[in-house]
Structure formats: C-alpha cells, structure tokens
C-alpha positions as CSV (number, residue, x, y, z in Angstrom):
1,M,-5.6,-49.7,-4.4
2,H,-5.0,-51.3,-1.2
3,S,-1.7,-53.3,-1.9
4,N,0.5,-55.7,-0.8
5,Y,3.3,-53.9,-2.6
6,I,4.1,-51.0,-5.2
7,E,7.4,-51.1,-7.1
8,Y,8.0,-48.4,-9.5
9,T,10.8,-46.6,-11.4
10,P,11.0,-43.3,-13.2
11,I,11.6,-43.6,-16.6
12,K,11.6,-40.4,-18.8
13,K,10.7,-36.7,-17.9
14,E,7.1,-35.8,-19.6
15,V,6.9,-32.0,-18.5
16,T,9.6,-29.1,-18.0
17,I,8.7,-29.0,-14.0
18,A,9.3,-32.7,-13.2
19,E,10.6,-33.0,-9.9
20,E,14.2,-34.1,-9.6
21,T,14.4,-37.8,-8.4
22,H,16.8,-40.9,-8.8
23,K,16.1,-43.2,-11.6
24,K,16.0,-46.0,-9.6
25,T,13.2,-48.5,-8.5
26,H,11.1,-47.6,-5.3
27,R,9.2,-50.4,-3.2
28,L,6.6,-49.6,-0.6
29,D,5.0,-52.7,1.1
30,D,1.4,-52.9,2.7
31,I,0.4,-49.5,1.4
32,V,-2.8,-47.9,-0.1
33,V,-2.0,-46.5,-3.4
34,L,-3.8,-43.3,-4.3
35,F,-3.7,-42.8,-7.9
36,T,-4.6,-39.2,-8.3
37,C,-5.7,-37.0,-11.1
38,I,-5.8,-33.0,-10.9
39,E,-8.6,-31.5,-12.9
40,E,-9.2,-28.1,-14.0
41,N,-10.9,-26.0,-11.3
42,D,-9.5,-28.2,-8.4
43,N,-8.0,-26.4,-5.8
44,E,-6.4,-26.6,-2.2
45,E,-9.8,-26.9,-0.3
46,I,-10.6,-30.1,-2.4
47,A,-7.3,-31.6,-1.8
48,K,-7.8,-31.7,2.0
49,Q,-11.1,-32.8,1.4
50,A,-9.8,-35.9,-0.5
51,I,-7.2,-36.6,2.0
52,D,-10.1,-36.2,5.0
53,E,-12.1,-39.0,2.8
54,V,-9.2,-41.3,2.7
55,K,-8.6,-40.9,6.4
56,K,-12.0,-42.8,6.8
57,S,-11.3,-45.4,4.4
58,L,-7.7,-46.1,5.7
59,Q,-9.9,-46.7,9.3
60,K,-11.7,-49.2,7.4
61,L,-9.2,-50.8,5.8
62,K,-7.0,-50.9,9.1
63,A,-4.1,-49.1,7.2
64,Q,-1.6,-46.7,8.2
65,K,0.3,-45.5,5.0
66,I,-0.3,-44.2,1.6
67,L,1.5,-43.4,-1.7
68,I,0.2,-40.5,-3.6
69,Y,1.1,-41.3,-7.2
70,P,0.1,-38.8,-9.9
71,Y,-2.0,-40.5,-12.8
72,A,-3.0,-38.2,-15.4
73,H,-4.6,-41.0,-17.4
74,L,-7.8,-40.8,-15.5
75,S,-9.1,-37.8,-17.2
76,S,-8.6,-35.6,-20.1
77,N,-9.6,-32.4,-18.5
78,L,-6.4,-31.8,-16.5
79,A,-5.1,-29.0,-14.8
80,K,-1.8,-27.2,-15.6
81,P,0.9,-29.0,-14.4
82,S,2.1,-26.2,-11.8
83,T,-1.2,-26.2,-10.3
84,A,-1.4,-30.1,-10.2
85,L,1.7,-30.1,-8.3
86,A,0.7,-27.7,-6.1
87,I,-2.2,-29.4,-5.0
88,L,-0.6,-32.8,-4.6
89,K,2.0,-31.1,-2.3
90,T,-1.1,-29.8,-0.4
91,M,-2.4,-33.3,-0.3
92,E,0.7,-34.8,1.0
93,K,1.2,-32.1,3.8
94,H,-2.6,-32.3,5.0
95,A,-1.9,-36.2,5.2
96,K,1.3,-35.8,7.2
97,D,-0.5,-33.3,9.4
98,M,-3.6,-35.6,10.0
99,G,-0.6,-38.2,11.2
100,I,-1.0,-40.5,8.2
101,E,2.4,-42.1,7.0
102,T,2.7,-40.5,3.7
103,Y,4.7,-41.0,0.5
104,R,4.3,-39.4,-3.2
105,S,5.9,-40.5,-6.1
106,P,7.7,-38.0,-8.5
107,F,5.2,-35.6,-10.5
108,G,6.0,-35.2,-14.1
109,W,7.5,-38.6,-14.9
110,N,6.5,-41.5,-16.9
111,K,7.0,-44.4,-14.6
112,Q,6.9,-48.1,-14.8
113,F,5.3,-49.9,-12.2
114,T,4.3,-53.3,-10.5
115,L,1.3,-53.4,-8.3
116,S,0.2,-56.5,-6.3
117,I,-3.7,-55.6,-4.9
118,K,-4.7,-57.1,-1.8
119,G,-7.9,-59.7,-2.3
120,H,-10.5,-58.2,-0.1
121,P,-13.7,-56.2,-1.4
122,L,-12.7,-53.1,-0.6
123,A,-9.3,-53.3,-2.0
124,E,-10.3,-51.2,-5.2
125,Q,-12.3,-48.0,-4.7
126,L,-13.1,-45.0,-6.7
127,R,-13.5,-41.3,-5.4
128,E,-14.4,-38.3,-7.2
129,I,-14.2,-35.1,-5.3
130,S,-15.4,-32.0,-6.9
131,P,-15.0,-28.3,-6.0
132,T,-18.3,-26.8,-4.5
133,E,-17.7,-23.5,-6.5
134,K,-16.1,-23.8,-10.2
135,K,-14.3,-20.7,-11.2
136,K,-15.0,-19.1,-14.8
137,A,-11.8,-19.8,-16.9
138,E,-11.6,-16.1,-17.8
139,E,-12.1,-15.1,-14.3
140,E,-9.1,-12.7,-13.4
141,K,-6.2,-14.4,-11.5
142,I,-6.1,-12.8,-8.1
143,S,-3.6,-14.2,-5.7
144,A,-4.4,-15.1,-2.0
145,A,-2.3,-12.5,-0.7
146,V,-4.5,-9.9,-2.6
147,K,-7.5,-11.5,-1.1
148,A,-5.9,-11.6,2.4
149,D,-4.6,-7.9,2.1
150,E,-8.4,-7.0,1.0
151,T,-10.0,-8.6,4.2
152,L,-6.9,-8.1,6.6
153,K,-8.0,-6.7,10.0
154,S,-5.0,-5.1,11.7
155,T,-4.5,-3.2,14.9
156,W,-3.0,0.3,14.4
157,F,-0.4,1.9,16.8
158,I,1.8,4.9,17.2
159,L,5.0,3.8,18.5
160,Q,7.2,6.5,19.7
161,P,10.9,6.5,19.9
162,N,11.0,5.8,23.7
163,G,9.3,2.7,23.0
164,K,6.1,3.5,24.3
165,M,3.1,2.2,21.9
166,T,-0.1,3.9,22.2
167,P,-3.6,2.9,20.0
168,V,-3.7,5.3,17.0
169,E,-7.1,6.5,18.1
170,K,-5.4,7.2,21.4
171,F,-2.6,8.9,20.4
172,D,-2.5,13.0,19.8
173,L,-1.4,13.3,16.3
174,K,-1.7,17.3,16.1
175,N,1.8,18.1,16.1
176,Y,2.5,15.5,13.6
177,P,0.1,16.6,10.8
178,M,1.6,14.3,7.9
179,L,1.7,11.4,10.4
180,Q,-1.8,11.9,11.1
181,K,-2.6,12.0,7.0
182,F,-0.7,8.9,6.7
183,A,-2.5,6.9,9.6
184,Q,-5.8,8.0,8.3
185,Y,-4.8,7.0,4.3
186,E,-3.6,3.5,5.5
187,I,-6.0,2.6,8.0
188,A,-9.2,3.9,5.3
189,K,-7.3,1.5,2.5
190,V,-9.1,3.8,-0.2
191,R,-6.5,3.7,-2.8
192,A,-8.5,5.3,-5.6
193,V,-8.1,8.9,-6.4
194,Q,-10.7,11.5,-7.5
195,Q,-8.5,14.2,-8.8
196,I,-5.2,14.9,-10.3
197,P,-2.3,15.3,-8.3
198,P,0.0,18.1,-8.7
199,H,3.0,16.1,-9.8
200,V,0.8,15.3,-13.3
201,T,1.0,19.2,-14.4
202,L,4.6,19.5,-13.3
203,M,5.8,16.3,-14.9
204,K,4.3,17.5,-18.2
205,K,5.1,21.3,-17.8
206,L,8.5,20.6,-17.4
207,G,8.9,17.6,-19.9
208,I,9.7,14.9,-17.4
209,A,7.2,12.2,-18.5
210,D,3.7,11.7,-19.8
211,Y,1.1,9.2,-20.7
212,E,1.5,6.8,-23.6
213,P,-2.2,6.6,-25.0
214,G,-1.0,3.9,-27.4
215,S,-0.3,1.8,-24.4
216,D,-1.8,0.2,-21.1
217,P,-2.8,2.7,-18.5
218,G,0.0,3.0,-16.2
219,N,2.8,3.1,-18.9
220,F,4.4,6.1,-19.2
221,R,7.1,7.7,-21.9
222,W,10.0,10.0,-21.0
223,P,11.2,12.6,-22.9
224,P,14.9,13.6,-22.8
225,K,14.7,15.7,-19.8
226,G,12.6,13.1,-18.2
227,R,14.8,10.1,-19.5
228,L,17.9,12.2,-17.9
229,I,16.5,12.7,-14.5
230,K,15.5,8.9,-14.2
231,G,18.4,7.5,-15.7
232,L,20.5,9.8,-12.8
233,L,18.2,8.1,-10.2
234,E,19.2,4.8,-11.6
235,Q,22.9,4.9,-11.7
236,Y,22.8,6.6,-8.1
237,V,20.8,4.1,-6.4
238,T,22.5,1.2,-8.0
239,R,26.1,2.8,-7.2
240,K,24.8,2.9,-3.4
241,V,23.6,-0.7,-3.5
242,I,27.1,-1.8,-5.2
243,E,28.9,0.2,-2.4
244,Y,26.9,-1.6,0.2
245,G,27.9,-4.9,-1.4
246,G,25.3,-5.9,-3.7
247,M,26.0,-8.0,-6.5
248,E,24.5,-6.6,-9.6
249,V,22.7,-9.2,-12.0
250,E,20.0,-9.4,-14.6
251,T,17.2,-11.9,-14.9
252,P,14.5,-12.4,-17.3
253,V,11.4,-10.1,-17.6
254,M,8.6,-13.3,-17.9
255,Y,8.2,-16.5,-16.2
256,D,6.6,-19.7,-16.5
257,L,3.3,-19.9,-14.4
258,Q,3.8,-23.7,-14.3
259,H,7.1,-23.6,-12.3
260,P,5.6,-24.9,-8.6
261,S,8.0,-22.3,-6.8
262,L,6.9,-19.4,-8.8
263,A,3.2,-20.5,-8.9
264,D,3.3,-20.9,-5.2
265,Y,4.8,-17.4,-4.7
266,I,2.6,-15.7,-6.7
267,E,-0.2,-16.7,-3.9
268,R,1.9,-15.1,-1.2
269,F,2.5,-11.7,-2.8
270,P,-0.3,-9.3,-2.9
271,A,-0.1,-7.9,-6.5
272,R,-2.2,-8.9,-9.8
273,Q,-0.1,-10.2,-12.7
274,Y,0.1,-9.7,-16.3
275,I,-0.5,-13.0,-18.3
276,V,1.2,-13.8,-21.6
277,K,0.4,-16.7,-23.9
278,S,3.4,-18.3,-25.6
279,E,2.5,-21.2,-27.5
280,D,1.0,-23.9,-25.1
281,R,2.3,-22.1,-22.2
282,D,1.4,-19.4,-19.7
283,L,3.8,-16.9,-18.8
284,F,3.5,-14.1,-16.5
285,L,5.4,-10.7,-16.5
286,R,7.3,-10.2,-13.4
287,F,6.4,-7.8,-10.8
288,A,9.6,-7.9,-8.7
289,A,13.2,-9.2,-9.1
290,C,12.5,-11.8,-6.6
291,F,12.0,-15.1,-9.1
292,G,15.1,-14.2,-11.1
293,Q,17.3,-13.8,-8.0
294,F,15.8,-16.5,-6.3
295,L,16.6,-19.0,-9.1
296,L,19.9,-17.7,-9.7
297,T,20.7,-18.1,-6.0
298,H,19.4,-21.8,-5.8
299,D,21.8,-22.6,-8.3
300,T,24.6,-20.3,-6.5
301,Q,27.2,-22.3,-3.9
302,I,27.3,-20.5,-0.7
303,S,29.2,-20.6,2.3
304,Y,28.6,-19.1,5.8
305,R,31.8,-17.1,5.2
306,Q,30.1,-15.3,2.5
307,L,26.7,-14.4,4.3
308,P,25.2,-12.0,4.3
309,F,24.9,-12.9,0.5
310,R,23.9,-9.7,-1.2
311,I,22.2,-9.9,-4.7
312,Y,20.9,-6.7,-6.9
313,E,19.0,-6.1,-9.8
314,L,17.5,-2.7,-11.3
315,T,14.6,-4.1,-12.9
316,R,13.2,-2.2,-16.2
317,Y,10.6,-3.2,-15.6
318,S,8.3,-4.7,-13.4
319,F,4.7,-4.9,-14.0
320,R,1.6,-5.1,-11.5
321,R,-1.8,-4.7,-13.2
322,E,-3.2,-2.3,-10.5
323,K,-7.0,-1.4,-10.5
324,S,-7.4,1.4,-13.0
325,G,-9.2,3.8,-10.3
326,E,-6.0,3.5,-8.2
327,L,-3.6,4.6,-11.3
328,V,-2.4,8.1,-11.2
329,G,0.6,9.7,-12.6
330,L,3.8,8.4,-11.4
331,R,2.5,7.4,-8.0
332,R,1.0,4.0,-8.7
333,L,2.2,2.6,-12.3
334,R,1.6,-0.6,-14.1
335,A,5.0,-0.7,-15.7
336,F,7.7,0.6,-13.4
337,T,11.5,0.7,-12.3
338,M,12.2,-1.3,-9.2
339,P,15.8,-1.6,-7.7
340,D,15.5,-4.6,-5.8
341,C,18.1,-6.2,-3.2
342,H,18.0,-9.5,-1.6
343,A,20.5,-10.4,1.5
344,M,20.5,-14.2,2.3
345,C,21.3,-14.2,6.3
346,A,22.2,-17.3,8.5
347,D,19.7,-16.5,11.1
348,L,17.5,-14.0,12.7
349,K,20.5,-12.5,14.8
350,Q,22.4,-12.0,11.3
351,A,19.3,-10.6,9.8
352,K,18.6,-8.0,12.4
353,E,22.0,-6.8,12.1
354,E,21.7,-6.8,8.2
355,F,18.3,-5.1,8.5
356,M,20.0,-2.1,10.4
357,V,22.6,-1.7,7.7
358,R,20.2,-1.7,5.2
359,Y,17.9,0.9,7.1
360,D,21.2,3.2,6.8
361,L,21.6,2.6,3.4
362,C,18.0,3.6,2.6
363,S,17.9,6.6,4.9
364,N,21.1,7.8,3.0
365,I,19.6,7.5,-0.1
366,M,16.5,9.8,1.2
367,S,19.0,12.2,2.5
368,D,21.9,12.5,0.3
369,G,20.1,11.7,-3.3
370,L,16.7,12.8,-2.8
371,E,17.7,15.6,-0.4
372,F,14.9,14.8,2.1
373,S,14.7,15.7,5.6
374,D,12.7,13.2,8.0
375,K,10.1,15.6,7.8
376,D,9.5,14.5,4.3
377,Y,8.6,11.2,5.1
378,E,7.0,8.8,7.3
379,L,8.1,5.6,9.0
380,A,5.6,2.5,8.8
381,V,6.4,-0.9,10.8
382,R,4.4,-3.9,9.9
383,F,4.7,-7.3,12.1
384,S,2.6,-10.2,13.5
385,R,1.5,-9.9,17.2
386,D,3.7,-12.9,17.9
387,F,6.6,-11.6,16.2
388,Y,6.2,-8.2,18.0
389,K,5.9,-10.3,21.7
390,K,9.6,-12.0,20.6
391,N,11.2,-9.0,19.1
392,K,9.9,-6.2,21.0
393,A,13.4,-4.4,22.0
394,F,14.5,-4.8,18.5
395,I,11.6,-3.1,16.5
396,N,11.9,-0.2,19.6
397,S,15.4,0.2,18.8
398,F,14.5,0.6,15.1
399,V,11.9,3.3,15.6
400,K,14.3,5.2,18.0
401,K,16.8,5.5,15.2
402,F,13.9,7.2,12.9
403,R,13.7,9.9,15.7
404,K,10.1,10.4,15.7
405,P,6.8,8.6,16.2
406,A,6.1,5.7,13.5
407,L,2.9,4.2,12.6
408,I,2.7,0.4,13.4
409,E,0.6,-2.2,11.7
410,M,0.1,-5.2,14.1
411,L,-1.2,-8.1,12.3
412,P,-3.3,-10.6,14.4
413,E,-1.4,-13.7,12.8
414,R,1.4,-13.8,9.6
415,S,-0.6,-13.8,6.5
416,F,2.5,-13.3,4.0
417,Y,5.9,-14.5,3.4
418,W,7.6,-12.0,5.8
419,V,7.5,-11.7,9.7
420,L,8.5,-8.1,9.5
421,K,8.4,-5.2,7.1
422,W,9.1,-1.4,7.1
423,E,8.9,1.4,4.5
424,F,9.4,5.2,4.4
425,N,6.2,6.7,3.4
426,F,5.7,9.9,1.3
427,V,2.5,11.9,1.7
428,D,1.3,13.8,-1.4
429,N,-0.6,17.1,-1.7
430,L,-3.9,14.7,-2.0
431,D,-2.9,13.2,1.3
432,K,-2.4,9.9,-0.6
433,A,0.6,7.7,0.9
434,S,3.1,6.0,-1.3
435,A,6.1,3.8,0.3
436,L,9.5,4.7,-1.0
437,S,12.1,2.5,0.5
438,T,11.2,-0.8,2.3
439,D,12.8,-3.9,3.6
440,Q,11.5,-7.4,4.8
441,I,12.4,-10.1,6.5
442,D,11.1,-13.4,4.7
443,I,10.9,-16.9,6.3
444,E,9.5,-18.7,3.7
445,N,11.2,-18.4,0.2
446,A,14.5,-20.1,1.0
447,E,12.1,-23.4,1.7
448,R,10.2,-22.8,-1.4
449,Y,13.3,-21.8,-3.7
450,D,15.3,-24.8,-2.3
451,I,18.1,-22.1,-1.7
452,S,20.7,-22.9,1.0
453,Y,24.0,-22.6,2.2
454,V,26.9,-24.6,3.9
455,D,27.4,-24.1,7.5
456,E,30.6,-24.3,9.6
457,K,29.7,-28.3,10.1
458,G,29.5,-28.5,6.2
459,E,26.0,-29.3,6.8
460,K,23.2,-27.4,4.3
461,K,20.9,-25.0,5.9
462,R,18.4,-22.6,5.0
463,P,19.0,-18.9,5.2
464,L,16.4,-16.0,5.9
465,I,15.7,-13.6,3.1
466,L,16.1,-9.9,3.3
467,H,13.8,-8.1,0.6
468,C,15.0,-4.3,0.2
469,S,13.9,-1.6,-2.4
470,P,16.8,1.2,-1.0
471,S,14.6,3.9,-2.8
472,G,11.2,2.3,-4.1
473,A,10.3,2.6,-7.7
474,I,12.4,5.2,-9.6
475,E,9.4,6.8,-10.9
476,R,7.7,7.4,-7.6
477,C,11.1,9.3,-6.5
478,V,10.1,11.5,-9.3
479,F,6.8,11.9,-8.1
480,A,7.9,12.3,-4.5
481,L,10.5,15.1,-5.8
482,L,7.8,17.0,-7.6
483,E,4.8,17.1,-5.2
484,K,7.7,17.9,-2.7
485,A,8.5,21.0,-4.7
486,Y,4.9,21.9,-5.2
487,R,4.3,22.0,-1.7
488,E,7.2,24.2,-1.0
489,Q,5.7,26.7,-3.3
490,R,2.5,26.7,-1.8
491,M,4.3,27.5,1.5
492,G,6.2,30.5,-0.6
493,K,9.3,28.8,-1.5
494,V,10.8,28.5,-4.8
495,P,10.1,25.1,-6.4
496,I,13.3,23.4,-7.2
497,L,14.8,20.1,-7.8
498,P,18.2,18.7,-6.4
499,L,21.0,20.4,-8.3
500,W,22.6,17.0,-9.7
501,L,19.2,15.9,-10.9
502,V,18.3,19.2,-12.9
503,P,18.5,18.5,-16.8
504,T,20.2,21.8,-17.3
505,Q,22.0,23.1,-14.4
506,V,23.1,26.5,-16.1
507,R,21.8,28.5,-19.0
508,V,23.9,31.2,-20.9
509,I,21.9,33.9,-22.3
510,P,24.0,35.9,-24.7
511,L,22.6,39.6,-24.8
512,S,22.6,39.7,-28.7
513,D,23.7,37.4,-31.7
514,K,27.0,38.9,-31.4
515,F,28.1,37.3,-28.2
516,V,26.5,33.8,-28.9
517,Q,30.0,32.9,-29.7
518,E,31.4,34.1,-26.3
519,A,28.5,32.3,-24.8
520,E,29.4,29.0,-26.3
521,K,32.9,29.3,-24.9
522,I,31.5,29.7,-21.4
523,A,29.4,26.6,-21.8
524,D,32.6,24.6,-23.0
525,Q,34.3,25.5,-20.0
526,L,31.3,24.5,-17.7
527,E,30.9,21.2,-19.6
528,K,34.5,20.2,-19.5
529,N,33.8,20.3,-15.8
530,C,30.6,17.9,-16.1
531,I,28.1,20.9,-15.7
532,R,25.1,20.5,-17.9
533,T,24.5,23.6,-20.0
534,D,22.7,25.2,-22.9
535,V,22.9,28.5,-24.6
536,D,19.7,30.4,-25.3
537,D,20.4,31.9,-28.9
538,R,16.7,32.5,-29.9
539,P,15.6,35.8,-31.1
540,L,13.7,36.6,-28.0
541,T,13.7,39.6,-25.8
542,L,16.2,39.1,-22.5
543,Q,13.2,39.1,-20.3
544,K,11.2,36.3,-22.1
545,K,14.6,34.3,-22.1
546,V,15.1,34.9,-18.3
547,R,11.4,34.1,-17.8
548,E,11.5,30.6,-19.4
549,A,14.7,29.8,-17.9
550,E,12.8,30.4,-14.5
551,T,9.6,28.0,-15.7
552,E,12.0,25.2,-16.3
553,W,13.3,25.3,-12.8
554,I,17.2,25.9,-14.0
555,N,19.1,26.8,-11.0
556,Y,21.6,29.1,-12.7
557,V,21.1,31.6,-15.4
558,V,24.1,33.4,-16.8
559,V,23.6,36.9,-18.8
560,V,26.4,37.6,-21.3
561,G,27.4,40.9,-22.8
562,Q,30.3,43.3,-23.4
563,K,30.3,44.1,-19.7
564,E,30.9,40.5,-18.7
565,I,33.4,39.8,-21.3
566,D,35.4,42.6,-20.0
567,S,35.4,42.3,-16.6
568,G,35.3,38.4,-16.2
569,V,32.4,38.8,-13.5
570,L,29.2,37.1,-14.4
571,P,25.9,38.0,-13.3
572,V,24.2,34.7,-12.1
573,R,20.7,34.3,-11.4
574,D,20.5,32.0,-8.5
575,R,17.1,30.2,-8.4
576,K,17.7,28.3,-4.7
577,L,18.7,32.0,-3.2
578,G,16.1,33.8,-5.3
579,K,18.7,36.7,-6.1
580,I,21.8,37.9,-8.7
581,R,24.8,37.1,-7.5
582,N,28.3,38.2,-9.6
583,L,30.7,35.4,-9.9
584,K,33.7,34.7,-11.8
585,L,33.5,31.7,-14.1
586,D,35.8,29.6,-11.8
587,A,33.9,30.1,-8.7
588,L,30.6,29.4,-10.2
589,I,32.2,26.0,-11.5
590,K,33.9,25.1,-8.2
591,E,30.2,25.9,-6.3
592,I,28.4,23.5,-8.9
593,V,31.1,20.7,-8.7
594,K,31.2,21.0,-4.9
595,G,27.4,20.9,-5.3
596,T,27.0,17.9,-7.3
597,A,29.9,15.9,-5.7
598,G,29.5,11.9,-5.3
599,K,26.6,12.2,-7.7
600,P,26.9,10.4,-11.4
601,F,26.7,12.7,-14.1
602,Q,25.3,12.3,-17.5
603,P,25.3,14.8,-20.5
604,L,22.0,16.3,-21.7
605,T,21.0,14.8,-24.7
606,L,19.1,17.6,-26.5
607,P,21.2,20.1,-28.4
608,R,23.0,22.5,-26.5
609,K,21.5,25.6,-28.5
610,L,17.7,26.1,-27.8
611,S,17.2,27.4,-31.7
612,K,18.2,23.8,-32.2
613,R,15.7,21.9,-30.2
614,P,12.3,20.2,-30.9
615,Q,9.5,20.8,-28.5
616,F,8.6,17.5,-26.9
C-alpha cells in the first residue's frame, strides 16, 4: 500500500514471543506499507527475494521508505511465530543493507491502525513469493551450522611454540605420533566407528557404566561404583570453577522453539536437537547451558566493575541427537553431563586476558584432577583467517603456553558465532579424537540475547562472551581415563585410576572368619579418615579374594591375621608400585590422605561387607 500516512497503536499481545514495545501511536508519512504474512516453508532466501521485488516497485513508485507490517490474516497456512519473526527480521536487515529506509511494526501484537492510500493505479499491489523447494514437514531439523560444518573447507597447519606455522602436510609428525593421529582424524572428519573401543569393555567389567536398552541410544545407566566416580568428577570440576569465580546457577532442561533468540541461536550451533511436543508448542531439549545462562544474564544488571561476569552450571543433562553410527560408549553420547561456564567481558583485550586465566583452569583440571600429563592430550586451535591476521601474537603466545606443537584449523571466513576456539583433545586406542576442555570467544550472542553492561559513562554496552567447558563432558572424562589405562596396560604397566576416584581405595581381607571383626575395626579407622574401605568376608580362598581385588583395580589390599594383630604391621599390596609393603595403619592412612588432598570425598554407597553386595 503506497500511503500518504499510516498510524498504528499496539493494543494487546497475541503470542508469547511478542516483541517489547510502548503502547503508543506511531505515525509514518509518505511510505509504502508492506502487509506481510509468513507461511509454512518460507525461509530467509524467500525473504530476501521479496525485498528484491519491493526494491523494483519502489523505483517505479519513486518511493524511498517502507514499513514492514506483520499481517497474519493474509493466510491460514501460517509459519510458527519464531520462524515468522526471524524471517521478518531478515527482510528488515536485507532492506536496510540495500539502502532502503526501513521500519518494522512490532511482531505479535493486535494493533489498531489508520491508513490513507494514495490514489494512483500502482498504490495497491499484491505479491506472493514462494520457496523454490518445499521441505517435507517430517524432515529432520538440521541447523545451518551443522550443514556448514559438514561442508566447511578449512586449511590445516601445525603451529609450534616458537610461533612457526607450517601446513600440516609439510610438517614432520614422526616425533609426534598422537598429534599425527589427531590431525588425520580431524582432517578426514570420519566420526563413525567400526569396532568397539576398549573403554566399553572396561566400563562394564569394572561396574562403572552400561548401555540402557530401554532408552534412546547414547543414554547410559550408572551403577553405584560408576555413579560415585561420575559424582566425584562433577564435584571436583564444580569446586574448581567456583574457586575461579564462577557463580553457580540452575536453568531449565527444555526451551521454546518459538523464542526468537533461541531459534536464531540453534541455526548457529552445530548440533542436532531433540524436539518435544507440549500442547500446541514445540520445545527442544538443551544441548548446552548457553540458553538458560544467557536468558538469566539478560535479566541481570551488570556494571563494568563486575566484569568479567562469570556464570556456571553443571548440566545433567545436555542432549544432542548425534548420528547413530557415531555413538560409541562414553566417547560420544546423546545425553551427557556438561560443566558450562560463561564469562562476559568488556572488550577483546579483557576477553584475551580471561581466556588465558581459563586456559590455566582447564590445564589444572587435566593435570590435577585427571592426572594427565601433556603427553595424554593434544591442543587444537580454530579461527578465521581474518582473526589470525589481527591476533597472531596472541594465538602464538597461547600455543607457547602449551609447550608443544598444536593443530590449527584456519577457516576461510567466520562460519559460527565464535571467532576463536581451542580444545584439549584425547586420542583413544582406535585413533579417534574427542574434545575435553574447550573455550571460545563469542561475538554474536550478546546482541542476540540483548545482554548488556553499564560502562564508566553510564552507557549500555554489549560484552563479548566466553564459552568454556573446563573438563568437557564428565562422561568423556571417564572415557579418557579408561582408554589411558588400557593404553598403559598394553605398554606393560598396571592399569589404574586416580586414587581419589577409585570406588574402593582399600580392601581389607581377613585370613578367616575369626578375623572379620578385626578387619572391621581397621575399616572403621580408615573410613574415619575419609578413605573408602570394604571388607571381603566371603567364604573364598585368600588367593581368589586377592585376585578379584586386582581385577577391580583397588589401589591397596590389606590382609589381616593373627600376625598382623600382634605386630600392628600390615602387609599392603600396593597396586601402583606393584609390590607388597609393610606399613602400620597410621602410615597407610597418612599416605592415602596425602594422595587425595584437595579432592572431594564421597562414601561408597555399597554395603561394606562384600557378602552383602548385589552383583550389578
């Protein structure tokens, strides 16, 4: 409608995602009003095509400005509100990019309007723009970022601590076998597996985790021993993040697909979603804690004095509908526990400083918590070509801190919401890599979620957002620990877990029934010092009891008989050292307490006496 003027007043919200606006009358003069309806199967390509046609009409009308006016009454085949709003925003942006003076009335409102139409023959026109390809309603929802990730043409390099960057095919990787395997895996992008990795056998044998046949593939059940290990890791990572300054929160597990910020973000995140129907709404299960933390931060007043603003959640669970061929054990799941920590930073300078602080946090979790050396994982750094040109020194210093060559993925242009991303990657015994710790610099989502802080002048500014998982998925940490233990076993070493994570740290074996009570007293003393202890009181031979303790990877096995009671000296089978040591109980307690210092403790929920335990 080529109009002399239009006046409109928002009266009442019609949908939950209606845009915020003042209930006052708006007037625009000498304007072309585009009463616009978005239908099912419409997309951003159609939105741009519509504006291209409007541009041609404006030239004929000798008009220079437009008002995009959402008008659902033109069709009964309406798109979802979130889709409609996203497409209207695309129209608005494309029009502005083309130099058209553009206005848009608020979406989701019942509005009263008055219109005065010009009297020439072209003043009223109708255009219907249809998609070139209609998608089937039942087609899987795949984000634009997933599609981009599948077709991405990257350039790969090896960056050395001295700052020298070499194309990966020209770098001699013979002295870096794990880095070589990691590079081959990343470049090939073949995620599917053809055989069962060793950790799957170990997790079942040790009673840690197993597949749940009654659930969707990629969902696991955790018996008491596994739940203990998983719970300790959750506590440890959470404690480390709180010490770093993270403020722990809790947010919902599912979100409305019609929410405009969420719908837009889904398109920018390379993950497939689970969709849940609820009455007349479509919800999706979260694949990270980003949504909840961003929506919470949007409603929080933040001053520049409080930056970096650090917020944290341990998600139990996050959900990603990974391809079935890529699901394997604890390496890649569909439901997983993800520690997720975001930091709002004032600018790139502060973001870089915070990036290094968080690198140290992640590195400490790898070495102190998982007891990994830097030989156990590889560093990957990903960025666009343009970002590297402007921040070369920072990226070089980052790899220098790692102290060994890193794999570099250089993108021809920015395809995601981040400009820089790094990961610690563990390469398993099938030569498949999995990211553990990671961090990213996000330049989009403060705008998308309308997150701001107040600067020194009292003005609102958009922060940069850092996305960090300081350990990666907790399940994946267990995967890496088991795969490392298997690798060491193949090298002739004894497979072992960190002492603070072993379900039973000490097993006391009485020589006969008459020493069970004495074994219980020893267990009492150990448990008073937060040492997980059990007593093997079963009617089995000593040799079988010791052998079973070894197959359970128990660190210390103590045998108790009359000689030990009389002398006070205990023969202790030390799994790590591979020998029997004669120790007094106080010395054993002191050694274990020292070896688990600074780590969380949980008691084992299984009965102390093995004769009372069910076999999971």
